GURO-475175 format. One record per residue: x, y, z of N, C-alpha, C in turn. Coordinates in Angstrom, 2 decimals, decimal comma. Example, Ala and Ser with C-alpha at 12.3 -4.5 7.8 and 13.67 -1.06 7.14 Angstrom:
REC    n_xx    n_yy    n_zz   ca_xx   ca_yy   ca_zz    c_xx    c_yy    c_zz
REC   13,19   -5,69    7,80   12,30   -4,50    7,80   13,20   -3,30    7,80
REC   12,85   -2,25    7,08   13,67   -1,06    7,14   12,90    0,03    7,87
END
This chain:
REC    n_xx    n_yy    n_zz   ca_xx   ca_yy   ca_zz    c_xx    c_yy    c_zz
REC  -26,04    1,61   -7,36  -25,50    1,02   -6,35  -25,73    1,48   -5,02
REC  -26,19    0,20   -4,25  -26,33    0,70   -2,81  -24,97    0,56   -1,89
REC  -24,65    1,70   -1,36  -23,34    1,65   -0,44  -23,69    1,67    0,96
REC  -22,79    0,93    1,43  -22,98    0,69    3,00  -21,33    0,61    3,63
REC  -21,37    0,65    4,82  -20,02    0,65    5,37  -19,23   -0,39    5,24
REC  -18,02   -0,33    4,96  -17,09   -1,46    4,51  -17,33   -2,07    3,10
REC  -18,19   -1,43    2,35  -18,22   -1,97    0,84  -17,04   -1,51    0,19
REC  -16,69   -1,99   -0,57  -15,37   -1,62   -1,73  -16,11   -1,28   -2,97
REC  -15,94   -0,28   -3,30  -16,66    0,51   -4,56  -16,03   -0,27   -5,92
REC  -16,65   -0,63   -6,65  -16,30   -1,36   -7,94  -16,63   -0,64   -9,23
REC  -16,99    0,42   -9,19  -17,21    1,34  -10,40  -17,07    2,88   -9,96
REC  -16,94    3,69  -10,82  -17,28    5,35  -10,60  -18,59    5,69  -10,91
REC  -19,25    6,46   -9,64  -20,57    6,70   -9,65  -20,81    8,04   -9,10
REC  -22,06    8,66   -9,44  -22,27    9,94   -8,64  -23,58    9,57   -7,57
REC  -23,40   10,19   -6,47  -24,14    9,87   -5,25  -25,64   10,61   -5,66
REC  -26,58    9,92   -5,45  -27,77   10,56   -5,67  -28,47   10,73   -4,29
REC  -28,20    9,81   -3,25  -28,43   10,06   -2,00  -27,20    9,48   -0,86
REC  -27,43   10,47    0,33  -26,23    9,95    1,18  -26,36   10,23    2,61
REC  -26,29    9,48    3,56  -26,33    9,78    4,86  -25,07    9,58    5,52
REC  -24,54   10,76    6,09  -23,14   10,74    6,77  -22,05    9,61    6,04
REC  -21,93    9,93    4,67  -21,16    9,02    4,03  -19,69    9,67    3,83
REC  -18,75    8,39    4,54  -17,28    8,85    4,32  -16,77    7,87    3,44
REC  -15,58    8,27    2,70  -15,26    7,09    1,69  -13,65    7,23    1,78
REC  -13,04    6,12    1,80  -11,58    5,99    1,92  -11,02    6,00    0,51
REC  -10,36    7,12    0,06   -9,94    7,36   -1,20   -8,36    7,30   -1,35
REC   -7,66    6,60   -0,30   -6,27    6,71   -0,37   -5,69    6,06   -1,45
REC   -6,34    4,93   -2,16   -5,84    4,34   -3,26   -5,62    5,21   -4,24
REC   -6,57    6,42   -4,56   -6,21    7,33   -5,59   -5,69    8,72   -5,24
REC   -5,73    9,10   -3,98   -5,08   10,48   -3,62   -4,13   10,12   -2,61
REC   -3,85    9,33   -1,82   -3,06    8,96   -0,75   -3,35    9,55    0,40
REC   -4,75   10,05    0,56   -5,09   10,44    1,86   -5,56    9,44    2,65
REC   -4,95    9,41    3,87   -5,32    8,23    4,69   -6,43    8,44    5,44
REC   -6,98    9,78    5,74   -8,15    9,91    6,42   -9,58    9,75    5,44
REC  -10,64    9,26    5,79  -11,64    9,39    4,96  -12,23   10,83    4,54
REC  -12,75   10,81    3,36  -13,25   12,12    2,92  -14,79   12,10    3,05
REC  -15,49   13,08    3,21  -17,12   13,19    3,16  -17,34   13,06    1,94
REC  -18,60   12,48    1,39  -19,26   12,48    0,17  -20,85   12,89    0,55
REC  -21,16   13,60   -0,25  -22,57   14,13   -0,16  -23,17   14,02   -1,68
REC  -24,71   14,00   -1,71  -25,46   13,97   -2,89  -25,65   15,63   -3,61
REC  -25,09   16,54   -2,70  -25,28   17,89   -3,47  -24,80   18,11   -4,62
REC  -25,43   18,79   -5,70  -24,73   19,20   -6,89  -23,47   20,00   -6,58
REC  -22,42   19,71   -7,54  -21,35   20,85   -7,28  -20,93   21,21   -8,78
REC  -20,22   22,56   -8,76  -19,70   22,81  -10,30  -18,53   22,47  -10,50
REC  -18,36   21,71  -11,53  -17,21   20,82  -11,89  -16,25   21,62  -12,94
REC  -16,77   23,00  -13,14  -15,57   23,64  -14,01  -14,33   23,80  -13,40
REC  -13,27   23,67  -14,14  -11,98   23,56  -13,67  -11,90   22,76  -12,29
REC  -12,48   21,73  -12,32  -12,15   20,97  -11,09  -11,95   19,48  -11,63
REC  -11,19   18,58  -11,02  -10,86   17,37  -11,32  -11,87   16,48  -10,68
REC  -12,27   15,40  -11,35  -13,33   14,54  -10,70  -13,10   13,97   -9,34
REC  -11,66   13,62   -9,01  -11,40   13,38   -7,71  -11,69   14,38   -6,65
REC  -11,91   15,57   -7,12  -12,20   16,59   -6,19  -13,53   16,78   -5,74
REC  -14,25   16,10   -6,54  -15,72   16,52   -6,60  -16,57   15,76   -5,57
REC  -17,15   16,30   -4,66  -17,78   15,84   -3,37  -19,02   14,80   -3,35
REC  -19,56   14,71   -4,64  -20,61   14,00   -4,90  -20,29   12,67   -5,92
REC  -19,00   12,33   -5,80  -18,50   11,23   -6,91  -17,74   10,24   -6,01
REC  -17,97    8,96   -6,25  -17,21    7,89   -5,50  -16,57    7,13   -6,50
REC  -15,47    6,31   -6,51  -14,58    5,98   -7,39  -14,33    4,66   -7,09
REC  -14,11    3,76   -8,17  -13,74    2,40   -7,98  -12,19    2,19   -7,28
REC  -12,14    1,26   -6,39  -11,02    0,89   -5,68  -11,14    1,38   -4,31
REC  -11,97    2,43   -3,77  -12,10    3,08   -2,76  -13,05    2,35   -1,89
REC  -13,01    2,65   -0,53  -14,05    1,94    0,35  -14,97    2,86    0,86
REC  -16,06    2,57    1,55  -16,89    3,34    2,38  -16,53    2,99    3,78
REC  -16,10    3,98    4,35  -15,70    4,10    5,73  -16,65    4,04    6,74
REC  -17,74    5,05    6,34  -18,91    5,14    7,35  -20,22    5,89    6,51
REC  -21,31    5,54    7,05  -22,53    6,06    6,56  -23,09    4,96    5,30
REC  -23,91    5,65    4,37  -24,53    4,82    3,42  -25,05    5,62    2,36
REC  -25,19    5,19    1,16  -25,62    5,83    0,25  -26,12    5,21   -1,10
REC  -26,66    5,90   -2,01  -27,44    5,43   -3,25  -26,66    6,29   -4,42
REC  -25,73    5,34   -5,35  -25,27    6,09   -6,26  -25,51    5,44   -7,83
REC  -25,22    6,11   -8,84  -25,66    5,85  -10,14  -24,32    5,79  -10,97
REC  -24,05    4,72  -11,56  -22,76    4,24  -12,02  -22,53    5,00  -13,30
REC  -21,45    5,75  -13,74  -21,05    6,33  -15,00  -19,77    5,80  -15,54
REC  -19,22    5,06  -15,06  -17,79    4,53  -15,50  -17,34    3,13  -14,96
REC  -16,95    2,31  -15,94  -16,58    0,88  -15,27  -15,25    0,50  -16,09
REC  -14,52   -0,38  -15,61  -13,23   -0,93  -15,96  -12,27    0,05  -16,28
REC  -11,51    0,14  -17,52  -10,51    1,01  -17,77  -11,10    2,36  -17,78
REC  -12,34    2,70  -17,94  -12,75    4,24  -18,04  -12,85    4,76  -16,66
REC  -12,67    3,96  -15,53  -12,84    4,70  -14,14  -11,70    5,29  -13,91
REC  -11,37    6,16  -12,96  -10,28    6,82  -12,35   -9,01    5,91  -12,32
REC   -9,18    5,00  -11,62   -8,38    3,94  -11,21   -7,98    3,11  -12,31
REC   -8,54    2,99  -13,33   -8,47    2,26  -14,38   -7,56    3,01  -15,18
REC   -7,82    4,53  -15,60   -6,76    5,27  -15,97   -5,48    5,21  -15,31
REC   -5,40    5,35  -14,18   -3,96    5,49  -13,33   -3,22    4,06  -13,74
REC   -4,25    2,92  -13,84   -3,39    1,68  -14,01   -3,08    1,80  -15,47
REC   -3,72    2,32  -16,44   -3,14    2,52  -17,68   -1,79    3,23  -17,86
REC   -1,93    4,22  -17,22   -0,57    5,27  -17,18    0,67    4,38  -16,72
REC    0,42    3,68  -15,77    1,68    2,87  -15,28    2,30    1,96  -16,14
REC    1,48    1,42  -17,25    1,86    0,31  -18,31    2,61    1,15  -19,40
REC    2,26    2,61  -19,61    2,83    3,30  -20,81    4,15    4,12  -20,23
REC    4,57    4,00  -18,90    5,65    4,59  -18,60    6,96    4,08  -19,18
REC    7,78    4,66  -19,72    9,12    4,45  -20,45   10,06    4,27  -19,51
REC   10,80    2,92  -19,20   11,79    2,84  -18,32   13,09    3,43  -18,81
REC   13,57    4,34  -17,86   14,94    5,04  -18,28   15,84    4,09  -17,63
REC   17,20    4,08  -18,57   18,33    3,17  -18,07   18,77    3,65  -16,82
REC   19,21    2,81  -15,83   19,78    3,30  -14,95   21,40    3,88  -14,95
REC   21,84    4,49  -13,85   23,17    4,97  -13,84   24,12    3,85  -14,10
REC   24,06    2,83  -13,58   24,94    1,65  -13,83   24,91    1,20  -15,37
REC   23,65    1,08  -15,91   23,58    0,75  -17,23   24,12    1,51  -18,13
REC   24,11    2,81  -17,98   24,79    4,13  -18,55   26,05    3,72  -18,67
REC   26,87    3,75  -17,47   28,10    3,53  -17,25   28,93    2,36  -18,05
REC   28,08    0,95  -17,90   28,50   -0,02  -18,70   28,23    0,01  -20,24
REC   27,34    0,75  -20,65   27,22    1,06  -21,84   28,32    1,75  -22,45
REC   28,80    3,05  -21,80   29,84    3,83  -21,92   31,16    3,14  -22,11
REC   31,58    2,17  -21,06   32,70    1,27  -20,81   32,77    0,51  -22,32
REC   31,68   -0,19  -22,41   31,55   -1,19  -23,59   31,88   -0,48  -25,04
REC   31,40    0,72  -25,02   31,67    1,61  -26,21   33,35    2,06  -26,47
REC   33,74    2,46  -25,41   35,18    2,62  -25,22   36,14    1,31  -25,73
REC   35,85    0,26  -25,02   36,41   -1,11  -25,17   36,27   -1,57  -26,63
REC   35,16   -1,16  -27,15   34,77   -1,77  -28,63   35,69   -0,82  -29,42
REC   35,68    0,65  -29,40   36,53    1,27  -30,35   38,20    0,91  -30,11
REC   38,64    0,72  -28,82   39,94    0,50  -29,16   40,23   -0,72  -29,69
REC   39,13   -1,83  -29,36   39,56   -2,83  -29,91   39,59   -3,11  -31,19
REC   38,65   -2,56  -31,88   38,47   -2,43  -33,42   39,59   -1,60  -33,93
REC   39,83   -0,55  -33,21   41,06    0,21  -33,80   42,63   -0,54  -33,83
REC   42,80   -1,41  -32,77   43,90   -1,99  -32,68   43,82   -3,27  -33,69
REC   42,75   -3,67  -33,69   42,59   -4,70  -34,99   42,79   -4,21  -36,28
REC   42,48   -3,04  -36,65   42,75   -2,49  -38,07   44,17   -1,97  -38,19
REC   44,74   -1,69  -37,06   46,30   -1,43  -37,22   47,32   -2,77  -37,27
REC   46,74   -3,65  -36,38   47,37   -4,88  -36,67   47,09   -5,61  -37,94
REC   46,20   -5,66  -38,43   45,75   -6,03  -39,74   46,73   -5,38  -40,97
REC   46,97   -3,89  -40,90   47,73   -3,26  -41,68   49,14   -3,58  -41,61
REC   49,65   -3,67  -40,24   50,92   -3,88  -40,01   51,39   -5,22  -40,37
REC   50,58   -6,34  -40,05   51,05   -7,75  -40,47   50,87   -7,77  -41,89
REC   49,99   -7,05  -42,71   50,09   -7,28  -44,19   50,98   -6,52  -44,73
REC   51,51   -5,26  -44,39   52,13   -4,43  -45,19   53,66   -4,63  -44,79
REC   53,92   -4,86  -43,45   55,30   -4,87  -42,88   55,91   -6,34  -42,79
REC   55,02   -6,93  -42,17   55,49   -8,41  -41,93   55,52   -9,23  -43,18
REC   54,52   -8,98  -43,77   54,30   -9,81  -45,18   53,47  -10,97  -45,11
REC   52,16  -10,71  -44,13   51,56  -12,19  -44,03   50,47  -11,98  -45,31
REC   50,15  -12,99  -45,63   48,92  -13,17  -46,52   47,74  -12,29  -46,05
REC   46,87  -11,84  -46,80   45,73  -11,28  -46,40   44,78  -11,82  -45,43
REC   44,56  -13,33  -45,70   43,75  -14,29  -44,96   44,46  -14,44  -43,46
REC   45,74  -14,68  -43,57   46,33  -14,67  -42,09   46,09  -13,40  -41,46
REC   46,49  -12,29  -41,90   46,46  -10,90  -41,45   45,10  -10,75  -40,70
REC   44,07  -11,21  -41,78   42,63  -10,89  -41,13   42,36  -11,92  -40,02
REC   42,77  -13,12  -39,87   42,50  -14,10  -38,57   43,25  -13,53  -37,62
REC   44,59  -13,07  -37,71   45,23  -12,52  -36,49   44,75  -11,15  -36,12
REC   44,22  -10,34  -36,82   43,62   -9,06  -36,59   42,21   -9,54  -35,68
REC   41,26  -10,39  -36,14   40,27  -10,66  -35,20   40,47  -11,58  -34,02
REC   41,77  -12,18  -33,84   41,91  -12,86  -32,59   42,36  -11,57  -31,69
REC   42,87  -10,40  -32,02   43,36   -9,49  -31,36   42,14   -8,63  -30,89
REC   41,16   -8,38  -31,49   40,08   -7,79  -31,20   38,97   -8,77  -30,34
REC   38,96   -9,91  -30,32   38,15  -10,97  -29,35   39,07  -10,86  -28,28
REC   40,22  -10,89  -28,15   41,24  -10,92  -26,95   41,05   -9,47  -26,09
REC   40,75   -8,40  -26,70   40,61   -7,49  -25,93   39,08   -7,08  -25,36
REC   38,25   -7,92  -25,89   36,80   -7,77  -25,32   36,87   -8,50  -24,02
REC   36,42   -7,92  -22,89   36,28   -8,49  -21,58   35,22   -9,38  -21,60
REC   34,99  -10,39  -21,63   33,79  -11,36  -21,84   33,34  -11,85  -20,56
REC   34,09  -11,49  -19,54   33,50  -11,87  -18,07   33,03  -10,56  -17,51
REC   32,85   -9,37  -18,14   32,41   -8,18  -17,46   30,99   -8,38  -17,29
REC   30,39   -8,69  -18,08   28,71   -8,97  -17,79   28,50   -9,79  -16,61
REC   28,88  -11,06  -16,82   28,71  -12,05  -15,89   29,11  -11,67  -14,44
REC   30,33  -10,88  -14,05   30,81  -10,34  -13,04   29,90   -9,41  -12,29
REC   29,30   -8,27  -13,42   28,47   -7,48  -12,78   27,22   -7,84  -12,37
REC   26,71   -8,94  -13,08   25,35   -9,59  -12,80   25,47  -10,22  -11,49
REC   26,47  -11,03  -11,18   26,67  -11,81  -10,00   26,82  -10,73   -9,04
REC   27,65   -9,68   -8,99   27,72   -8,83   -7,90   26,21   -8,14   -7,49
REC   25,52   -8,02   -8,52   24,21   -7,22   -8,16   23,46   -8,24   -7,70
REC   23,24   -9,81   -8,35   22,74  -10,64   -7,43   22,72  -10,80   -6,12
REC   24,01  -10,59   -5,57   24,68  -11,02   -4,17   23,80   -9,53   -3,37
REC   24,03   -8,41   -4,09   23,10   -7,39   -3,46   21,62   -7,64   -3,13
REC   21,13   -7,94   -4,22   19,61   -8,33   -4,12   19,36   -9,66   -3,00
REC   20,25  -10,40   -3,23   19,90  -11,48   -2,04   20,00  -10,92   -0,74
REC   21,19  -10,12   -0,44   21,08   -9,42    0,97   19,85   -8,42    1,32
REC   19,50   -7,75    0,32   18,23   -7,05    0,57   16,98   -7,80    0,72
REC   16,87   -9,17    0,22   16,01   -9,83    0,28   15,65  -10,26    1,81
REC   16,93  -10,48    2,33   17,05  -10,89    3,67   16,56  -10,05    4,61
REC   16,44   -8,71    4,08   15,79   -7,51    5,08   14,59   -7,16    4,43
REC   13,79   -8,09    3,80   12,54   -7,86    3,40   12,47   -6,79    2,56
REC   13,47   -6,46    1,55   13,42   -5,54    0,46   13,37   -6,20   -0,85
REC   12,23   -6,05   -1,53   12,10   -6,58   -2,85   12,58   -5,76   -3,88
REC   13,64   -6,30   -4,88   14,11   -5,45   -5,67   13,58   -5,99   -7,16
REC   13,13   -5,46   -8,35   12,78   -5,99   -9,24   13,63   -6,05  -10,49
REC   14,63   -5,05  -10,35   15,48   -4,87  -11,29   17,18   -5,00  -10,72
REC   17,76   -5,67  -11,29   19,29   -5,73  -10,50   19,94   -4,44  -10,54
REC   19,92   -3,71  -11,72   20,45   -2,44  -11,77   19,91   -1,51  -10,92
REC   18,80   -1,75  -10,04   18,27   -0,90   -9,22   19,22   -0,85   -7,89
REC   19,94   -1,83   -7,64   20,47   -1,82   -6,44   21,69   -1,10   -6,46
REC   22,55   -0,77   -7,46   23,36    0,21   -7,61   22,71    1,57   -7,41
REC   21,62    1,88   -8,07   21,14    3,16   -8,06   20,72    3,45   -6,73
REC   20,19    2,63   -6,08   19,89    2,66   -4,46   21,12    2,84   -3,49
REC   22,26    2,44   -3,82   23,36    2,62   -3,20   23,75    4,24   -3,24
REC   23,42    4,97   -4,52   23,74    6,24   -4,52   22,58    7,18   -4,05
REC   21,59    6,82   -3,82   20,25    7,51   -3,01   20,66    8,38   -1,70
REC   20,15    9,72   -1,85   20,47   10,41   -0,84   19,29   10,95   -0,04
REC   18,07   11,18   -0,84   16,82   11,49   -0,41   15,68   10,41   -0,98
REC   14,75    9,99   -0,10   13,79    8,96   -0,47   12,57    9,61    0,03
REC   11,61   10,02   -1,05   10,47   10,42   -0,98    9,03    9,38   -0,92
REC    8,34    9,02   -0,02    7,49    7,97   -0,12    6,11    8,23    0,67
REC    5,28    7,72    0,23    3,70    7,89    0,80    3,81    6,90    2,29
REC    3,14    7,44    3,06    3,28    6,97    4,44    2,21    5,76    4,59
REC    0,91    6,05    4,18    0,01    5,05    4,56    0,09    3,78    3,23
REC    0,17    2,67    3,97    0,35    1,61    3,02    1,77    1,20    2,70
REC    2,65    2,17    2,79    4,07    2,02    2,46    4,81    1,66    3,65
REC    4,84    2,86    4,63    5,63    2,64    5,79    4,68    2,28    6,73
REC    3,27    2,69    6,77    2,52    1,94    7,85    1,26    1,12    7,24
REC    0,65    0,40    7,95   -0,22   -0,51    7,42   -1,48   -0,08    7,27
REC   -1,88    1,23    7,87   -3,16    1,80    8,16   -3,96    0,96    9,19
REC   -3,36    0,26    9,94   -4,02   -0,19   11,32   -4,15    0,55   12,65
REC   -5,13    0,38   13,27   -5,05    1,25   14,55   -4,95    0,20   15,77
REC   -4,52    0,62   16,64   -4,38   -0,52   17,83   -4,56    0,45   19,30
REC   -5,38   -0,15   20,19   -5,85    0,64   21,38   -4,66    0,19   22,31
REC   -4,11    1,26   22,86   -2,72    1,02   23,58   -2,78    1,36   25,11
REC   -3,85    2,37   25,39   -3,92    3,00   26,69   -5,71    3,27   26,91
REC   -6,27    2,86   27,97   -7,56    3,19   28,40   -7,37    4,01   29,78
REC   -8,37    4,82   29,57   -8,40    5,88   30,82   -9,74    5,69   31,48
REC   -9,86    5,50   32,68  -10,74    5,63   33,60  -10,50    6,49   34,80
REC  -11,38    6,85   35,49  -11,22    7,94   36,81  -10,14    7,17   37,60
REC   -8,84    8,02   37,73   -7,82    7,76   38,59   -6,99    6,47   38,10
REC   -7,34    6,12   37,20   -6,59    4,92   36,67   -6,33    4,91   34,97
REC   -5,05    4,60   34,76   -4,65    4,27   33,22   -4,21    2,89   32,97
REC   -4,80    2,12   32,11   -4,70    0,75   31,88   -3,96    0,66   30,52
REC   -2,96   -0,20   30,44   -2,27   -0,70   29,47   -2,66   -1,89   28,51
REC   -2,74   -1,75   27,36   -3,18   -2,85   26,20   -2,02   -3,04   25,58
REC   -1,93   -4,29   25,58   -0,53   -5,02   24,79   -1,15   -5,53   23,61
REC   -0,28   -5,84   22,61   -0,50   -6,29   21,27   -0,53   -5,24   20,33
REC   -0,52   -5,87   19,08   -0,68   -4,84   17,92   -1,62   -5,62   16,81
REC   -2,10   -4,73   15,86   -2,74   -5,38   14,96   -4,35   -5,60   15,34
REC   -4,95   -6,37   14,52   -6,28   -6,77   14,67   -6,42   -8,26   15,25
REC   -5,26   -8,78   15,70   -5,36  -10,28   16,41   -5,82  -10,08   17,74
REC   -7,03  -10,41   18,26   -7,22  -10,24   19,85   -6,84  -11,20   20,60
REC   -6,05  -12,21   20,11   -5,25  -13,24   20,91   -3,89  -12,77   21,04
REC   -3,28  -11,69   20,61   -1,83  -11,34   20,48   -1,65  -10,33   21,69
REC   -2,52  -10,04   22,85   -2,24   -8,91   23,69   -3,33   -9,23   24,96
REC   -3,32   -8,32   25,92   -4,11   -8,45   26,86   -4,37   -6,85   27,48
REC   -5,46   -6,87   28,19   -5,70   -5,57   28,96   -5,40   -5,96   30,44
REC   -4,30   -5,26   30,81   -3,96   -5,20   32,34   -4,63   -4,44   33,14
REC   -5,57   -4,94   33,70   -6,70   -4,43   34,51   -6,00   -4,35   36,01
REC   -6,06   -3,13   36,61   -5,55   -3,14   38,24   -6,74   -3,81   39,21
REC   -6,52   -4,17   40,19   -7,25   -4,71   41,20   -8,39   -3,67   41,39
REC   -9,73   -4,32   41,38  -10,86   -3,24   41,70  -11,39   -2,29   40,63
REC  -10,78   -2,50   39,31  -11,15   -1,79   38,37  -11,87   -2,31   37,29
REC  -12,05   -3,64   37,45  -12,40   -4,69   36,49  -13,92   -4,26   35,79
REC  -14,99   -3,76   36,70  -16,26   -3,49   36,08  -16,09   -2,17   35,34
REC  -15,27   -1,36   35,85  -15,37   -0,05   35,11  -14,64   -0,12   33,86
REC  -13,60   -1,04   33,45  -13,00   -1,29   32,45  -13,77   -2,09   31,48
REC  -14,62   -3,28   32,08  -15,71   -3,90   31,12  -16,58   -2,87   30,62
REC  -17,11   -1,86   31,58  -18,19   -1,05   30,99  -17,70    0,02   29,91
REC  -16,57    0,46   30,30  -15,79    1,19   29,05  -15,70    0,33   27,85
REC  -15,10   -0,95   27,88  -15,01   -1,90   26,47  -16,21   -2,12   26,17
REC  -17,13   -2,36   26,81  -18,46   -2,70   26,13  -19,23   -1,60   25,39
REC  -19,02   -0,33   26,14  -19,80    0,67   25,47  -18,92    1,21   24,21
REC  -17,56    1,11   24,13  -16,96    1,34   22,78  -17,33    0,50   21,85
REC  -17,29   -1,00   22,12  -17,59   -2,00   21,24  -19,38   -1,77   20,53
REC  -20,17   -1,50   21,43  -21,47   -1,18   21,06  -21,64   -0,05   20,28
REC  -20,55    0,92   20,31  -20,96    2,23   19,61  -19,90    2,02   18,28
REC  -20,00    1,28   17,37  -19,04    0,85   16,50  -19,69   -0,02   15,29
REC  -19,48    0,28   14,14  -20,28   -0,41   12,92  -19,21   -1,30   12,15
REC  -17,97   -1,28   12,78  -17,01   -2,43   12,15  -17,23   -3,65   12,35
REC  -16,55   -4,47   11,62  -16,47   -5,88   11,94  -15,21   -6,78   11,86
REC  -15,11   -7,58   12,62  -13,66   -8,39   12,33  -14,06   -9,80   11,66
REC  -13,18  -10,20   10,95  -13,27  -11,38   10,05  -12,04  -12,40   10,18
REC  -12,33  -13,37   10,52  -10,92  -14,42   10,88  -11,22  -15,23    9,62
REC  -10,66  -15,39    8,46  -10,68  -16,32    7,27  -10,34  -17,82    8,02
REC  -10,98  -18,51    7,61  -10,63  -20,12    7,77   -9,15  -20,31    7,29
REC   -8,36  -21,13    7,91   -7,18  -21,25    7,43   -6,19  -20,33    7,37
REC   -6,34  -19,27    7,82   -5,38  -18,06    7,88   -5,31  -17,49    9,49
REC   -4,08  -17,07    9,58   -3,95  -16,67   10,75   -3,81  -15,09   11,11
REC   -4,42  -14,42    9,71   -4,57  -13,04    9,81   -5,94  -12,58   10,15
REC   -6,31  -11,69   11,05   -7,63  -11,29   11,04   -7,62   -9,60   10,29
REC   -8,89   -9,76    9,72   -9,33   -8,43    8,64  -10,21   -7,78    9,33
REC  -10,16   -6,56    9,25  -11,29   -5,37    9,49  -12,26   -5,06    8,61
REC  -13,36   -4,73    8,70  -14,42   -4,30    7,81  -14,85   -3,07    8,42
REC  -14,58   -1,80    7,82  -15,22   -0,68    8,22  -13,77    0,28    8,73
REC  -14,23    1,22    9,46  -13,40    2,09   10,14  -12,30    1,47   11,06
REC  -11,06    1,48   10,65   -9,95    1,31   11,40  -10,00    1,48   12,86
REC  -10,30    2,54   13,29  -10,70    3,09   14,90  -11,51    2,11   15,39
REC  -12,79    2,11   14,75  -13,60    1,10   15,35  -13,55   -0,14   15,57
REC  -12,66   -0,85   14,61  -12,11   -2,18   14,55  -11,17   -2,39   15,53
REC  -10,44   -1,32   16,00   -9,61   -1,40   17,14  -10,12   -1,46   18,50
REC  -11,41   -0,85   18,52  -12,09   -0,88   19,69  -12,65   -2,15   19,95
REC  -13,09   -2,94   18,78  -13,74   -4,31   19,09  -12,47   -5,14   19,53
REC  -11,38   -5,01   18,94  -10,14   -5,92   19,17   -9,96   -5,66   20,81
REC   -9,99   -4,52   21,27   -9,73   -4,17   22,72  -10,83   -5,02   23,61
REC  -12,15   -4,94   23,03  -13,26   -5,63   23,92  -12,87   -7,02   23,78
REC  -12,49   -7,62   22,85  -12,19   -9,15   22,59  -11,02   -9,52   23,60
REC  -10,01   -8,74   23,59   -8,96   -8,98   24,54   -9,32   -9,10   26,07
REC  -10,31   -8,43   26,42  -11,09   -8,86   27,74  -12,02  -10,01   27,77
REC  -11,86  -10,71   26,56  -12,86  -11,63   26,63  -14,49  -11,15   26,67
REC  -14,88  -10,24   26,29  -16,38   -9,61   25,92  -16,86  -10,45   24,83
REC  -18,19  -10,91   25,26  -18,90  -11,81   24,14  -19,69  -10,59   23,01
REC  -19,23  -10,27   22,03  -19,67   -8,81   21,40  -21,14   -9,50   20,80
REC  -21,16  -10,60   20,35  -22,47  -11,16   19,64  -23,45  -11,09   20,91
REC  -23,28  -11,49   22,15  -24,20  -11,58   23,15  -24,62  -10,04   23,70
REC  -23,55   -9,30   23,73  -23,68   -7,87   23,88  -24,72   -7,03   23,05
REC  -24,50   -7,40   21,61  -25,58   -6,92   20,65  -26,92   -7,37   20,79
REC  -26,86   -8,53   21,26  -28,27   -9,53   21,31  -28,94   -8,81   22,58
REC  -28,48   -8,46   23,53  -28,92   -8,02   24,82  -29,32   -6,47   24,59
REC  -28,38   -5,88   23,89  -28,66   -4,26   23,82  -28,61   -3,91   22,34
REC  -30,08   -4,03   21,87  -30,39   -3,58   20,30  -30,23   -2,18   20,10
REC  -29,42   -2,02   19,10  -29,36   -0,52   18,68  -30,80   -0,33   17,99
REC  -31,23    1,03   18,52  -32,36    1,51   18,05  -32,38    2,82   17,26
REC  -31,11    3,58   17,66  -30,89    4,77   16,76  -29,52    5,09   16,85
REC  -29,04    5,63   15,80  -27,68    6,16   15,55  -27,15    7,54   15,15
REC  -26,26    8,27   15,77  -25,97    9,62   15,11  -24,20    9,33   14,91
REC  -24,21    9,14   13,56  -22,89    8,82   12,91  -21,78    9,87   13,48
REC  -20,62    9,67   13,34  -19,44   10,42   13,81  -19,53   11,82   12,89
REC  -19,34   12,82   13,57  -19,26   14,07   12,91  -17,87   14,82   13,34
REC  -17,46   15,36   12,44  -16,01   16,31   12,79  -16,34   17,42   13,52
REC  -17,59   17,92   13,90  -17,75   19,18   14,67  -18,20   18,37   15,93
REC  -18,85   17,33   16,38  -19,43   16,76   17,55  -18,22   16,07   18,25
REC  -17,30   15,59   17,14  -16,14   14,67   17,45  -16,62   13,58   18,20
REC  -17,60   12,76   18,04  -18,09   11,61   18,60  -19,24   10,89   17,77
REC  -19,56    9,58   18,02  -20,50    8,84   17,41  -21,43    8,60   18,70
REC  -22,78    8,57   18,52  -23,91    8,27   19,76  -24,67    7,23   18,95
REC  -25,02    6,22   20,06  -25,93    5,23   19,59  -26,95    5,28   20,91
REC  -28,41    4,92   20,45  -29,12    4,41   21,40  -29,63    3,09   21,52
REC  -29,57    2,58   22,83  -29,69    1,09   22,83  -30,93    0,86   23,54
REC  -31,37   -0,58   23,19  -32,65   -0,76   24,17  -32,37   -2,21   24,54
REC  -32,46   -2,60   25,90  -32,39   -3,80   26,46  -33,40   -4,79   26,15
REC  -33,25   -5,89   25,66  -34,08   -6,97   25,36  -35,03   -7,41   26,56
REC  -36,06   -7,60   26,14  -37,28   -7,86   27,07  -36,73   -9,40   28,00
REC  -35,82  -10,16   27,43  -35,79  -11,35   27,80  -34,31  -11,47   28,83
REC  -33,98  -10,13   29,14  -32,61   -9,87   29,70  -33,01   -8,94   31,08
END
């Protein structure tokens, strides 16, 4: 497989060459930051496959750089496929409410059957009813003791709770989970993709002697603006143009959809959105200033650098 920035990896593979390759493996490890991958051989003894620095996995995304990899697992044999298989084999444990209702049903059933037997014996031995009449009377007593409206009442109460939670954008798959949730005191959850969207947004710009506010959230460039003070327009445009040209991300607006999608690093996509909010023509900038060389982002340098060449027709 040839891997480039923005590619979604479809199989488990081993890198044979890599150039500043960073991969988003949050789908497997929950780690929100991209991790570095290289083609250098590693000792795999006592090491899980997800910890190996020369392996890439299905479901992950190339955040930066490029590489060439040899596939060694596909489908259900991948790490992601094994995780998906484990989710189908998990045994569902009964909830607290189900256990309590089951206990109540056992108690009521025991009492009802016990009273039915007692009534059958009393009516047959003491009252003098015939055996058939005593049996029918005892069965009536047993049926009368069973609360037939218990389950519909509980189901209706839980359904009302689910409806209230749905109005607050909380999806409940099992009715009994509503009662369990009411008794919850501690919630442990993963942040990225659960509490947050893994989206980046430029909120502030800094230029000499000025701080500029950028409004809006997400990747929709029409949902905000860059509030430029008087006399600082050229400096702000220069800053936004430089940040947009020093980016490998792309923005995609599918036809018929109101959602904008980023391809590549979320931070670089946020810089493109900020430039679009100031109505910069990114395609025209890239045509006028062609990239001739790139130094990818490095954690030691803490920056990405590009060399641009102005086209001869400008």
